[in-house]
Backbone as CSV, one residue per row, in Angstrom:
resi,resn,N_x,N_y,N_z,CA_x,CA_y,CA_z,C_x,C_y,C_z
1,MET,0.839,-1.202,0.000,0.000,0.000,0.000,0.873,1.250,0.000
2,ARG,0.487,2.203,-0.805,1.275,3.421,-0.955,1.081,4.342,0.248
3,SER,2.188,4.834,0.786,2.135,5.746,1.922,2.110,7.177,1.428
4,ALA,1.287,8.019,2.062,1.285,9.444,1.749,2.464,10.154,2.396
5,LEU,3.147,9.482,3.340,4.333,10.050,3.979,5.540,9.647,3.142
6,ALA,5.952,10.542,2.262,6.934,10.222,1.239,8.282,9.842,1.849
7,GLY,8.874,8.776,1.314,10.231,8.405,1.686,10.397,7.821,3.067
8,THR,9.325,7.353,3.700,9.427,6.813,5.054,9.368,5.282,5.037
9,ARG,9.809,4.716,6.126,9.662,3.274,6.327,9.112,3.060,7.728
10,PRO,8.268,2.069,7.920,7.703,1.832,9.257,8.799,1.515,10.269
11,ASN,8.738,2.150,11.431,9.727,1.889,12.487,9.075,1.892,13.865
12,SER,7.780,1.573,13.915,7.078,1.464,15.194,6.707,0.012,15.451
13,LEU,6.606,-0.343,16.732,6.256,-1.705,17.114,4.752,-1.890,17.077
14,ILE,4.291,-3.011,16.527,2.870,-3.345,16.477,2.654,-4.651,17.229
15,ALA,1.609,-4.703,18.044,1.273,-5.933,18.767,-0.199,-5.901,19.138
16,ASN,-0.774,-7.080,19.432,-2.117,-7.111,19.984,-2.110,-6.411,21.335
17,HIS,-3.192,-5.698,21.642,-3.211,-4.934,22.881,-3.209,-5.833,24.108
18,GLY,-3.917,-6.931,24.040,-3.966,-7.847,25.183,-5.173,-7.608,26.055
19,GLN,-5.204,-6.505,26.797,-6.309,-6.246,27.715,-7.554,-5.730,27.010
20,ARG,-7.383,-5.027,25.909,-8.509,-4.418,25.201,-8.424,-4.786,23.728
21,PRO,-9.546,-4.722,23.002,-9.509,-5.058,21.574,-8.606,-4.108,20.801
22,GLY,-8.039,-4.608,19.703,-7.286,-3.767,18.805,-5.787,-3.957,18.891
23,LEU,-5.091,-3.212,18.052,-3.640,-3.267,17.989,-3.026,-2.097,18.735
24,LYS,-1.894,-2.358,19.395,-1.146,-1.259,19.992,0.035,-0.927,19.085
25,ILE,0.242,0.366,18.891,1.335,0.870,18.068,2.191,1.747,18.972
26,ILE,3.414,1.329,19.206,4.287,2.068,20.113,5.093,3.078,19.302
27,LEU,4.811,4.347,19.550,5.512,5.443,18.881,6.649,5.885,19.797
28,ASP,7.759,5.164,19.714,8.881,5.339,20.635,9.757,6.502,20.162
29,SER,9.770,7.568,20.941,10.520,8.762,20.556,12.003,8.673,20.900
30,ARG,12.453,7.554,21.441,13.848,7.454,21.883,14.797,7.025,20.768
31,GLY,14.264,6.885,19.547,15.111,6.523,18.428,16.077,7.647,18.079
32,PRO,16.880,7.435,17.040,17.856,8.465,16.660,17.187,9.808,16.398
33,VAL,17.753,10.869,16.949,17.229,12.200,16.699,17.301,12.456,15.193
34,GLY,16.271,13.008,14.650,16.206,13.221,13.201,15.421,12.160,12.487
35,GLU,15.022,11.112,13.212,14.240,10.054,12.582,12.817,10.067,13.142
36,PRO,11.852,10.537,12.369,10.462,10.484,12.825,10.019,9.042,13.052
37,VAL,8.994,8.870,13.885,8.445,7.547,14.154,7.191,7.376,13.294
38,VAL,7.184,6.343,12.470,6.116,6.158,11.484,5.589,4.731,11.568
39,SER,4.282,4.577,11.509,3.670,3.247,11.577,3.609,2.605,10.201
40,SER,3.188,1.357,10.194,2.814,0.689,8.957,1.561,1.351,8.385
41,VAL,1.108,0.859,7.242,-0.060,1.406,6.565,-1.166,0.357,6.552
42,TRP,-2.386,0.795,6.847,-3.576,-0.053,6.707,-4.500,0.577,5.672
43,SER,-5.435,-0.215,5.157,-6.380,0.321,4.189,-7.772,-0.198,4.477
44,VAL,-8.773,0.608,4.106,-10.171,0.216,4.227,-10.990,1.068,3.255
45,ALA,-11.780,0.406,2.426,-12.680,1.073,1.488,-11.972,2.149,0.667
46,GLY,-10.758,1.869,0.224,-10.020,2.805,-0.603,-9.194,3.829,0.161
47,TRP,-9.398,3.912,1.476,-8.617,4.820,2.319,-7.330,4.127,2.759
48,THR,-6.257,4.901,2.969,-5.107,4.382,3.694,-4.992,5.120,5.026
49,LEU,-4.521,4.404,6.050,-4.414,4.921,7.417,-2.991,4.724,7.897
50,GLN,-2.403,5.782,8.467,-1.048,5.705,8.976,-0.905,6.677,10.141
51,PHE,0.038,6.396,11.033,0.219,7.192,12.245,1.686,7.556,12.398
52,ALA,1.943,8.730,12.985,3.326,9.195,13.067,3.533,10.063,14.298
53,ARG,4.811,10.180,14.683,5.211,11.052,15.776,6.471,11.799,15.359
54,LEU,6.459,13.121,15.544,7.601,13.965,15.224,8.158,14.609,16.479
55,HIS,9.473,14.715,16.563,10.118,15.537,17.581,9.911,17.008,17.219
56,ALA,10.223,17.890,18.149,10.102,19.323,17.909,10.891,19.729,16.668
57,GLY,10.224,20.432,15.759,10.881,20.953,14.567,11.096,19.960,13.449
58,GLN,10.849,18.671,13.684,11.017,17.685,12.626,9.913,17.815,11.584
59,SER,10.195,17.277,10.398,9.197,17.335,9.331,9.154,16.030,8.555
60,LEU,8.038,15.825,7.879,7.844,14.707,6.965,7.272,15.251,5.670
61,SER,7.755,14.738,4.551,7.219,15.133,3.254,5.932,14.383,2.957
62,LEU,5.026,15.043,2.245,3.765,14.440,1.851,3.754,14.192,0.346
63,ASP,3.267,13.018,-0.027,3.130,12.667,-1.437,1.700,12.966,-1.860
64,GLN,1.470,14.162,-2.376,0.115,14.561,-2.744,-0.443,13.732,-3.889
65,ALA,0.417,13.037,-4.623,-0.056,12.177,-5.710,-0.730,10.915,-5.188
66,ALA,-0.568,10.622,-3.886,-1.188,9.419,-3.313,-2.699,9.552,-3.223
67,GLY,-3.209,10.774,-3.226,-4.650,11.011,-3.088,-4.881,12.271,-2.271
68,ARG,-6.108,12.474,-1.876,-6.422,13.633,-1.031,-6.049,13.291,0.401
69,ILE,-5.174,14.106,0.996,-4.598,13.792,2.299,-5.293,14.602,3.390
70,TYR,-5.657,13.898,4.472,-6.258,14.512,5.654,-5.368,14.195,6.853
71,VAL,-5.259,15.135,7.781,-4.403,14.941,8.948,-5.182,15.273,10.213
72,LYS,-5.251,14.292,11.121,-5.864,14.480,12.434,-4.750,14.540,13.476
73,VAL,-4.555,15.721,14.078,-3.533,15.880,15.113,-4.077,15.341,16.435
74,VAL,-3.244,14.587,17.148,-3.622,14.004,18.439,-2.992,14.771,19.593
75,THR,-1.690,15.042,19.505,-1.005,15.857,20.516,-0.061,16.820,19.819
76,GLY,0.278,17.908,20.509,1.229,18.868,19.979,0.632,19.729,18.883
77,GLU,1.480,20.115,17.932,1.039,20.998,16.853,1.854,20.730,15.596
78,LEU,1.174,20.763,14.449,1.856,20.817,13.167,1.913,22.294,12.778
79,ALA,3.071,22.899,13.040,3.161,24.357,13.021,2.983,24.948,11.636
80,ASN,3.486,24.272,10.602,3.437,24.880,9.273,2.027,24.910,8.690
81,ILE,1.106,24.098,9.239,-0.289,24.175,8.782,-1.201,24.725,9.880
82,GLY,-0.599,25.137,11.017,-1.383,25.741,12.089,-2.437,24.824,12.663
83,ARG,-2.108,23.540,12.823,-3.107,22.559,13.258,-2.749,21.985,14.616
84,LYS,-3.653,22.172,15.599,-3.562,21.551,16.917,-4.630,20.469,17.025
85,PRO,-4.695,19.735,18.153,-5.586,18.573,18.219,-7.072,18.873,18.094
86,PHE,-7.540,20.049,18.527,-8.972,20.281,18.564,-9.358,21.570,17.851
87,ALA,-10.482,21.512,17.150,-11.123,22.725,16.662,-11.696,23.472,17.872
88,GLY,-12.350,24.613,17.635,-12.999,25.335,18.722,-14.103,24.508,19.359
89,LYS,-14.500,24.882,20.548,-15.505,24.117,21.288,-16.778,23.982,20.462
90,PHE,-17.211,22.755,20.262,-18.390,22.377,19.473,-18.249,22.703,17.983
91,ALA,-17.122,23.232,17.554,-16.945,23.611,16.150,-16.598,22.388,15.304
92,VAL,-16.937,22.461,14.018,-16.609,21.418,13.047,-15.657,22.023,12.026
93,ARG,-14.574,21.285,11.699,-13.614,21.824,10.724,-13.149,20.733,9.762
94,ASP,-12.711,21.183,8.569,-12.095,20.299,7.588,-10.655,20.004,8.005
95,THR,-10.144,18.846,7.562,-8.786,18.465,7.960,-7.893,18.134,6.775
96,ASP,-8.325,18.444,5.546,-7.487,18.136,4.395,-6.270,19.063,4.383
97,VAL,-5.196,18.579,3.767,-3.909,19.282,3.759,-3.382,19.302,2.329
98,SER,-3.009,20.485,1.856,-2.440,20.619,0.516,-0.946,20.905,0.546
99,ALA,-0.379,21.066,1.741,1.043,21.379,1.873,1.904,20.199,1.425
100,GLY,3.161,20.473,1.148,4.078,19.428,0.727,4.795,18.743,1.864
101,GLU,4.600,19.254,3.100,5.229,18.630,4.251,4.425,18.932,5.506
102,LEU,4.746,18.203,6.564,4.204,18.456,7.895,5.382,18.709,8.820
103,ARG,5.343,19.832,9.549,6.451,20.179,10.444,5.927,20.417,11.845
104,ALA,6.517,19.734,12.818,6.056,19.809,14.200,6.493,21.106,14.875
105,GLY,5.683,21.550,15.838,6.011,22.709,16.645,6.929,22.352,17.797
106,ALA,6.991,23.229,18.785,7.962,23.107,19.877,7.737,21.889,20.753
107,ASP,6.508,21.369,20.811,6.210,20.199,21.635,6.172,18.907,20.833
108,GLY,6.590,18.949,19.581,6.460,17.770,18.743,5.008,17.557,18.359
109,ALA,4.698,16.387,17.798,3.317,16.102,17.399,3.128,14.608,17.184
110,VAL,1.953,14.127,17.583,1.460,12.800,17.226,0.231,13.018,16.354
111,PHE,0.114,12.282,15.256,-0.992,12.541,14.344,-1.300,11.317,13.482
112,ALA,-2.490,11.332,12.891,-2.922,10.321,11.940,-2.977,10.951,10.559
113,VAL,-2.619,10.158,9.546,-2.718,10.587,8.156,-3.679,9.640,7.444
114,PHE,-4.789,10.177,6.960,-5.792,9.409,6.238,-5.803,9.895,4.793
115,THR,-5.633,8.979,3.844,-5.549,9.359,2.432,-6.725,8.785,1.657
116,GLU,-7.457,9.666,1.005,-8.599,9.303,0.174,-8.092,9.026,-1.239
117,THR,-7.929,7.745,-1.575,-7.427,7.394,-2.897,-8.572,7.396,-3.905
118,GLU,-8.233,7.164,-5.161,-9.252,7.141,-6.216,-10.201,5.958,-6.073
119,ASP,-9.895,5.015,-5.182,-10.755,3.843,-4.985,-11.817,4.050,-3.908
120,VAL,-11.839,5.209,-3.246,-12.858,5.467,-2.234,-14.216,5.643,-2.925
121,PRO,-15.246,4.899,-2.516,-16.563,5.025,-3.157,-17.256,6.318,-2.745
122,ASP,-18.263,6.701,-3.527,-19.046,7.893,-3.190,-19.771,7.733,-1.862
123,ASN,-20.166,6.494,-1.536,-20.853,6.222,-0.280,-20.575,4.783,0.114
124,VAL,-20.815,4.455,1.375,-20.645,3.085,1.868,-22.036,2.483,2.014
125,ARG,-22.355,1.527,1.168,-23.687,0.936,1.138,-23.774,-0.388,1.875
126,SER,-22.630,-0.998,2.148,-22.615,-2.329,2.759,-21.395,-2.466,3.646
127,MET,-21.541,-3.205,4.753,-20.401,-3.465,5.626,-19.348,-4.307,4.925
128,ALA,-19.731,-5.013,3.856,-18.761,-5.813,3.109,-17.701,-4.943,2.447
129,GLU,-17.959,-3.639,2.312,-16.993,-2.718,1.719,-15.905,-2.307,2.708
130,LEU,-16.056,-2.667,3.978,-15.202,-2.115,5.032,-14.245,-3.137,5.629
131,ASN,-13.729,-4.037,4.812,-12.702,-4.953,5.292,-11.406,-4.181,5.503
132,ILE,-10.799,-4.326,6.671,-9.575,-3.615,7.019,-8.389,-4.505,6.675
133,GLU,-7.491,-3.980,5.833,-6.342,-4.739,5.361,-5.061,-4.113,5.867
134,GLY,-4.040,-4.961,6.054,-2.746,-4.476,6.509,-2.149,-5.422,7.523
135,PRO,-1.062,-5.023,8.183,-0.417,-5.896,9.171,-1.387,-6.342,10.264
136,MET,-1.351,-7.626,10.594,-2.185,-8.210,11.645,-3.671,-7.904,11.405
137,ARG,-4.091,-8.016,10.158,-5.466,-7.679,9.800,-6.484,-8.563,10.508
138,GLU,-6.047,-9.718,11.008,-6.961,-10.615,11.721,-7.465,-9.995,13.021
139,ALA,-6.818,-8.938,13.483,-7.265,-8.270,14.714,-8.540,-7.483,14.509
140,PHE,-8.889,-7.184,13.261,-10.031,-6.319,12.965,-11.226,-7.153,12.512
141,GLU,-12.273,-7.135,13.312,-13.486,-7.876,12.971,-14.690,-7.053,13.412
142,TRP,-15.522,-6.675,12.458,-16.704,-5.872,12.770,-17.726,-6.682,13.563
143,GLN,-18.302,-6.059,14.570,-19.303,-6.692,15.425,-20.472,-5.734,15.607
144,ARG,-21.676,-6.251,15.514,-22.856,-5.409,15.704,-22.900,-4.860,17.126
145,PHE,-23.397,-3.619,17.253,-23.527,-3.019,18.585,-24.402,-3.881,19.498
146,ASP,-25.490,-4.428,18.957,-26.388,-5.183,19.839,-25.757,-6.491,20.309
147,GLU,-24.793,-7.019,19.562,-24.061,-8.197,20.017,-22.971,-7.815,21.029
148,LYS,-22.305,-6.715,20.763,-21.195,-6.298,21.631,-21.693,-5.835,22.997
149,PHE,-22.832,-5.104,23.005,-23.304,-4.487,24.243,-24.600,-5.102,24.765
150,GLY,-25.029,-6.210,24.167,-26.309,-6.811,24.526,-26.414,-7.266,25.968
151,ALA,-25.281,-7.600,26.591,-25.316,-8.045,27.994,-25.570,-6.891,28.945
152,PHE,-25.425,-5.647,28.454,-25.549,-4.473,29.320,-26.799,-3.645,29.026
153,THR,-27.284,-3.694,27.778,-28.421,-2.865,27.395,-29.110,-3.455,26.176
154,ASP,-30.427,-3.195,26.063,-31.145,-3.594,24.859,-31.384,-2.403,23.931
155,PHE,-30.730,-1.270,24.223,-30.956,-0.050,23.447,-30.641,-0.247,21.972
156,PHE,-29.605,-1.028,21.677,-29.136,-1.160,20.298,-29.777,-2.322,19.544
157,ASP,-30.738,-3.001,20.148,-31.337,-4.178,19.508,-31.880,-3.836,18.128
158,GLY,-31.445,-4.592,17.142,-31.943,-4.435,15.782,-31.320,-3.300,14.994
159,MET,-30.439,-2.514,15.612,-29.833,-1.376,14.909,-28.735,-1.845,13.962
160,GLU,-28.645,-1.166,12.831,-27.550,-1.405,11.892,-26.375,-0.510,12.291
161,ALA,-25.616,-0.969,13.271,-24.458,-0.242,13.764,-23.393,-1.273,14.147
162,TYR,-22.136,-0.973,13.804,-21.060,-1.941,13.972,-19.820,-1.265,14.543
163,MET,-19.003,-2.071,15.234,-17.745,-1.573,15.798,-16.649,-2.580,15.502
164,SER,-15.469,-2.060,15.188,-14.289,-2.907,14.987,-13.239,-2.548,16.021
165,PRO,-12.414,-3.498,16.442,-11.228,-3.106,17.200,-10.436,-2.074,16.398
166,GLY,-9.765,-1.161,17.103,-9.048,-0.087,16.431,-7.573,-0.065,16.785
167,PHE,-7.039,1.145,16.899,-5.611,1.345,17.084,-5.343,2.083,18.399
168,HIS,-4.488,1.513,19.228,-4.036,2.146,20.462,-2.651,2.724,20.210
169,LEU,-2.512,4.043,20.261,-1.205,4.667,20.090,-0.571,4.864,21.457
170,LEU,0.604,4.276,21.665,1.300,4.317,22.940,2.626,5.050,22.791
171,ASP,3.114,5.632,23.903,4.438,6.233,23.875,5.487,5.211,24.305
172,GLU,6.744,5.669,24.437,7.841,4.753,24.755,7.746,4.163,26.147
173,ASN,6.899,4.743,27.017,6.691,4.202,28.362,5.462,3.309,28.438
174,SER,4.911,2.958,27.284,3.689,2.142,27.166,2.467,2.842,27.736
175,ALA,2.537,4.158,27.877,1.353,4.931,28.260,0.511,5.162,27.016
176,GLU,-0.778,4.895,27.133,-1.648,5.051,25.969,-1.971,6.519,25.748
177,ILE,-1.676,6.987,24.553,-1.956,8.370,24.175,-3.408,8.498,23.745
178,THR,-3.812,7.648,22.824,-5.180,7.695,22.316,-5.589,6.329,21.801
179,TYR,-6.883,6.077,21.804,-7.440,4.884,21.164,-8.308,5.348,20.006
180,ILE,-8.024,4.842,18.815,-8.782,5.213,17.620,-9.820,4.133,17.396
181,ASN,-11.026,4.437,17.817,-12.145,3.505,17.881,-12.956,3.625,16.594
182,LEU,-13.053,2.546,15.822,-13.727,2.564,14.523,-15.148,2.036,14.657
183,TRP,-16.132,2.778,14.114,-17.515,2.306,14.168,-18.321,2.831,12.988
184,THR,-19.478,2.222,12.782,-20.381,2.628,11.710,-21.798,2.751,12.252
185,ALA,-22.612,3.521,11.541,-24.030,3.665,11.886,-24.834,3.788,10.597
186,GLY,-25.852,2.936,10.433,-26.710,2.997,9.259,-27.716,4.133,9.362
187,LYS,-28.496,4.301,8.319,-29.450,5.403,8.249,-30.352,5.465,9.480
188,GLY,-30.479,6.661,10.013,-31.418,6.898,11.106,-30.987,6.403,12.462
189,VAL,-29.824,5.760,12.563,-29.394,5.173,13.833,-28.967,6.263,14.816
190,ASP,-29.474,6.162,16.038,-29.062,7.029,17.150,-28.199,6.179,18.075
191,LEU,-26.930,6.549,18.217,-26.021,5.742,19.024,-26.086,6.074,20.510
192,SER,-27.234,6.526,20.959,-27.593,6.730,22.362,-27.128,8.085,22.890
193,THR,-27.928,8.639,23.783,-27.587,9.870,24.486,-26.832,9.481,25.756
194,HIS,-25.617,9.981,25.916,-24.767,9.538,27.017,-23.885,10.694,27.480
195,ASN,-23.210,10.503,28.604,-22.304,11.546,29.109,-20.979,10.986,29.641
196,HIS,-20.681,9.716,29.345,-19.409,9.095,29.745,-19.142,9.214,31.243
197,GLY,-20.209,9.240,32.040,-20.051,9.473,33.475,-19.783,8.244,34.307
198,ASN,-19.748,7.042,33.698,-19.498,5.829,34.469,-18.084,5.831,35.055
199,ASP,-17.911,5.058,36.117,-16.591,4.963,36.736,-15.576,4.415,35.728
200,PRO,-14.438,5.081,35.536,-13.406,4.547,34.637,-12.864,3.218,35.156
201,SER,-12.396,2.395,34.217,-11.806,1.098,34.549,-10.738,0.785,33.510
202,PRO,-9.908,-0.233,33.760,-8.895,-0.585,32.748,-9.504,-0.920,31.391
203,ALA,-10.693,-1.501,31.380,-11.343,-1.853,30.118,-12.090,-0.673,29.498
204,ALA,-12.378,0.350,30.292,-13.110,1.519,29.807,-12.582,2.761,30.511
205,PRO,-11.383,3.204,30.138,-10.756,4.335,30.839,-11.404,5.666,30.481
206,ALA,-11.089,6.687,31.253,-11.548,8.044,30.958,-10.860,8.555,29.699
207,PHE,-11.565,9.382,28.924,-10.952,9.934,27.717,-11.648,11.226,27.309
208,ALA,-10.910,11.998,26.500,-11.452,13.185,25.838,-11.525,12.860,24.355
209,GLU,-12.718,12.921,23.783,-12.886,12.387,22.435,-13.105,13.477,21.385
210,ALA,-12.706,13.123,20.169,-13.056,13.885,18.973,-13.346,12.866,17.879
211,HIS,-14.365,13.105,17.080,-14.731,12.193,15.999,-14.223,12.719,14.661
212,TRP,-13.755,11.789,13.832,-13.282,12.116,12.482,-14.057,11.231,11.506
213,VAL,-14.542,11.823,10.416,-15.503,11.149,9.539,-14.861,10.666,8.240
214,PHE,-14.856,9.352,8.030,-14.486,8.771,6.741,-15.640,8.869,5.747
215,ASN,-16.859,8.622,6.224,-18.009,8.629,5.330,-19.250,9.081,6.075
216,SER,-19.964,9.999,5.471,-21.264,10.434,5.986,-22.332,9.814,5.098
217,GLY,-23.053,8.846,5.644,-23.938,8.040,4.824,-25.134,8.776,4.258
218,ALA,-25.722,9.678,5.028,-26.937,10.384,4.606,-26.920,11.780,5.207
219,PRO,-27.657,12.720,4.613,-27.624,14.109,5.081,-27.995,14.242,6.563
220,GLY,-27.280,15.122,7.244,-27.592,15.433,8.633,-26.825,14.643,9.659
221,ALA,-26.018,13.673,9.246,-25.274,12.859,10.208,-24.312,13.720,11.014
222,GLY,-24.210,13.438,12.298,-23.252,14.163,13.108,-23.557,14.114,14.587
223,MET,-22.852,14.936,15.339,-22.996,15.000,16.782,-24.223,15.822,17.176
224,TYR,-24.665,15.620,18.419,-25.722,16.462,18.973,-25.497,16.656,20.462
225,LEU,-26.088,17.730,20.971,-26.131,18.043,22.399,-27.575,18.136,22.839
226,CYS,-27.841,17.808,24.115,-29.175,18.005,24.680,-29.061,18.134,26.198
227,ASP,-30.125,18.609,26.828,-30.103,18.822,28.278,-30.221,17.521,29.050
228,GLU,-30.899,16.538,28.461,-31.079,15.233,29.087,-31.593,14.275,28.031
229,PRO,-31.523,12.963,28.268,-32.063,12.026,27.288,-33.527,12.330,26.971
230,GLY,-33.833,12.376,25.678,-35.188,12.657,25.243,-35.498,14.125,25.025
231,ALA,-34.604,15.020,25.446,-34.823,16.458,25.301,-34.497,16.892,23.870
232,PRO,-34.972,18.072,23.446,-34.625,18.588,22.105,-33.113,18.664,21.911
233,ARG,-32.696,18.479,20.670,-31.271,18.367,20.372,-30.767,19.541,19.542
234,THR,-29.530,19.922,19.816,-28.793,20.827,18.943,-27.861,19.966,18.108
235,ARG,-28.008,20.051,16.783,-27.281,19.153,15.889,-26.028,19.827,15.329
236,PHE,-25.013,19.017,15.088,-23.753,19.472,14.506,-23.394,18.538,13.355
237,PRO,-23.996,18.738,12.184,-23.738,17.840,11.051,-22.267,17.834,10.657
238,MET,-21.805,16.667,10.219,-20.417,16.497,9.805,-20.375,15.731,8.493
239,ARG,-19.359,16.015,7.682,-19.193,15.301,6.419,-17.774,14.742,6.335
240,ARG,-17.511,14.042,5.248,-16.227,13.374,5.042,-15.046,14.319,5.286
241,GLY,-14.061,13.823,6.062,-12.839,14.576,6.285,-12.930,15.647,7.348
242,GLN,-14.032,15.661,8.117,-14.182,16.675,9.151,-14.015,16.075,10.546
243,GLU,-13.644,16.943,11.498,-13.578,16.596,12.906,-14.249,17.709,13.694
244,HIS,-14.508,17.452,14.968,-15.133,18.476,15.803,-14.243,18.830,16.990
245,GLY,-14.537,19.978,17.597,-13.824,20.425,18.784,-14.382,19.798,20.043
246,PRO,-13.906,20.239,21.212,-14.310,19.613,22.475,-15.807,19.693,22.741
247,PHE,-16.385,18.557,23.069,-17.718,18.501,23.660,-17.587,18.334,25.175
248,PHE,-16.406,17.965,25.639,-16.161,17.775,27.069,-15.909,19.117,27.738
249,ALA,-16.074,19.141,29.059,-15.811,20.350,29.837,-14.305,20.553,29.991
250,ILE,-13.894,21.815,30.104,-12.475,22.156,30.207,-12.227,22.854,31.542
251,ASP,-11.200,22.407,32.259,-10.794,23.038,33.515,-10.068,24.339,33.175
252,SER,-10.659,25.476,33.505,-10.100,26.765,33.115,-8.755,27.049,33.773
253,SER,-8.476,26.406,34.887,-7.221,26.669,35.588,-6.041,25.900,35.001
254,THR,-6.314,24.796,34.333,-5.236,23.963,33.794,-5.258,23.863,32.275
255,GLY,-6.405,24.141,31.653,-6.535,23.955,30.215,-6.659,22.500,29.817
256,ARG,-6.928,21.641,30.776,-7.086,20.206,30.514,-8.549,19.803,30.695
257,PRO,-8.928,18.591,30.280,-10.306,18.158,30.487,-10.692,18.189,31.967
258,ALA,-11.881,18.687,32.263,-12.383,18.682,33.641,-12.818,17.274,33.999
259,LEU,-12.513,16.855,35.218,-12.824,15.504,35.666,-13.925,15.523,36.715
260,ARG,-14.776,14.504,36.669,-15.773,14.301,37.718,-15.084,13.711,38.953
261,PRO,-15.749,13.692,40.104,-15.139,13.113,41.307,-14.684,11.669,41.133
262,ASN,-15.346,10.903,40.233,-14.956,9.500,40.035,-13.817,9.345,39.035
263,GLY,-13.293,10.454,38.495,-12.180,10.392,37.550,-12.580,10.405,36.094
264,ALA,-13.886,10.306,35.813,-14.354,10.380,34.431,-14.272,11.808,33.920
265,VAL,-14.058,11.965,32.621,-14.089,13.298,32.018,-15.534,13.799,32.013
266,GLU,-15.701,15.071,32.308,-17.045,15.649,32.412,-17.570,16.032,31.023
267,TYR,-18.717,15.477,30.680,-19.395,15.773,29.421,-20.835,16.180,29.695
268,PRO,-21.409,17.007,28.832,-22.860,17.168,28.838,-23.495,15.948,28.160
269,TRP,-24.813,15.868,28.153,-25.485,14.811,27.407,-25.283,15.063,25.913
270,HIS,-24.852,14.034,25.204,-24.551,14.181,23.783,-24.657,12.821,23.107
271,GLY,-24.462,12.800,21.808,-24.487,11.538,21.083,-24.221,11.750,19.608
272,TRP,-24.289,10.653,18.854,-24.163,10.684,17.391,-25.486,10.219,16.791
273,GLN,-26.001,11.016,15.873,-27.231,10.685,15.162,-26.902,10.549,13.681
274,ALA,-27.151,9.357,13.116,-26.960,9.173,11.681,-28.012,9.957,10.917
275,GLY,-27.704,10.294,9.694,-28.656,11.004,8.850,-29.658,10.062,8.212
276,ASP,-30.515,10.627,7.358,-31.527,9.830,6.661,-31.889,10.537,5.372
277,ASP,-32.509,9.803,4.460,-32.983,10.379,3.207,-34.170,9.566,2.715
278,ASP,-34.648,9.885,1.526,-35.830,9.208,0.990,-35.486,7.939,0.225
279,GLY,-34.203,7.624,0.090,-33.802,6.442,-0.660,-34.082,5.164,0.106
280,SER,-34.252,4.093,-0.630,-34.565,2.802,-0.007,-33.319,2.031,0.399
281,GLY,-32.164,2.375,-0.191,-30.941,1.637,0.099,-30.293,2.072,1.400
282,GLN,-29.427,1.211,1.922,-28.697,1.512,3.150,-27.499,2.409,2.834
283,ALA,-27.061,3.162,3.810,-25.851,3.974,3.709,-25.294,4.138,5.120
284,PHE,-23.982,3.962,5.257,-23.366,3.937,6.588,-22.480,5.148,6.834
285,ASP,-22.641,5.755,8.006,-21.600,6.624,8.527,-20.439,5.721,8.935
286,PHE,-19.233,6.138,8.609,-18.024,5.422,9.008,-17.127,6.437,9.703
287,VAL,-16.869,6.196,10.988,-16.277,7.221,11.853,-15.129,6.642,12.681
288,ALA,-14.109,7.460,12.902,-13.044,7.142,13.851,-13.194,8.066,15.053
289,ALA,-13.400,7.492,16.235,-13.453,8.273,17.467,-12.066,8.242,18.103
290,PHE,-11.452,9.413,18.227,-10.147,9.519,18.880,-10.389,9.741,20.367
291,GLU,-10.118,8.704,21.161,-10.363,8.731,22.599,-9.024,8.936,23.299
292,THR,-8.689,10.196,23.569,-7.365,10.545,24.068,-7.363,10.641,25.588
293,TYR,-6.333,10.044,26.191,-6.229,10.076,27.647,-6.079,11.520,28.123
294,PRO,-6.753,11.895,29.209,-6.719,13.290,29.673,-5.321,13.850,29.903
295,ASP,-4.368,12.996,30.340,-3.009,13.480,30.598,-2.318,13.984,29.334
296,PHE,-2.793,13.575,28.167,-2.174,13.978,26.908,-2.938,15.107,26.217
297,VAL,-3.942,15.670,26.880,-4.759,16.725,26.271,-4.417,18.059,26.914
298,LYS,-3.993,19.007,26.081,-3.737,20.373,26.523,-4.449,21.319,25.556
299,LEU,-5.261,22.217,26.107,-6.054,23.095,25.252,-5.604,24.555,25.351
300,ARG,-4.420,24.762,25.862,-3.842,26.117,25.830,-2.330,26.032,25.929
């Protein structure tokens, strides 16, 4: 698979996570100074996915001939494109990049590079289109929400919504920076109104999330806010290649995510609502949720 990061070779460790679904990718910054840390490449539905870490001031060249390139920053800043991890609060922004390189700011940067090749379809009509290919591809298996969460709730019964194990990006100390959680939602699916207020655990740690969209299946798909479950919603539609800013509360004294007494990140009631249209065929939202550990989130 062609990498959009020109002239690089993978130099990160990949392994099964063990405790949680998905692969762990160790972005070890202790390598030779001057050598960025770059992952292998995966592909799905014509997209390629790759992850990287730069030291302060380091740069990587981009191969714009590989396709339309999008960059989701996880930590730090890509200074030459003025991109930090989050858009403004509740704001939605595009993430495509036309520059010939990515250059890290003073704190370095961890980021994902998603490339829309000429093989990306106009829409995703079937889960059969979403086979994930690449190293250790056997780790990725789509599972229906009602099968995955059926022991805890019947909310998702009968819904056309699926989740795959994703990517855990770790630093050289094996501290998890972010988990890139892959999921889909068919037309009209509401993935529940929630506030992430449950007690954190090793299997479900606290996180500050941002969603990035590979495919918007039908008009109106996106995030929403409300005062409580069942209350009127404020919608934030999103389309391909977009991400949103913080929906979580921010501690004004530290610039980090505000935490509840139980250690969970504080969120208002929110959720994801798939769009709908008058067509009879199915269409899936395909989304990556970046669930970043609070210790790695700085908003000032």
